[in-house]
C-alpha angles and dihedrals in degrees: 000000000000115000133175088259096052145290099311137105119254112228127201123183113219122183137173082223119073093215139030135200115256089255093051091049091050091052092048094052095038103246132120123268091246092051091050089053091050089053092048092048093048092050095242089119114046117227139181127209128229102186105303094340117103111211127193113210114227087232088058091054091051091046089053091048089052094056114107113253099032 
């Protein structure tokens, strides 16, 4: 797909859920689980905590995908 930003496909993640586990988020954006955790720990992907559970909001995945260079 050709876009104004270059020859790549724009991906948006939509989910009936408002948040995903780090593993589910990794699968949706096509990266490994360990790469997803690196991005979470570096702050490049925003998360929220619910007790011990780490949740990646769908909006955070879309924001990450919108960053230049991804």
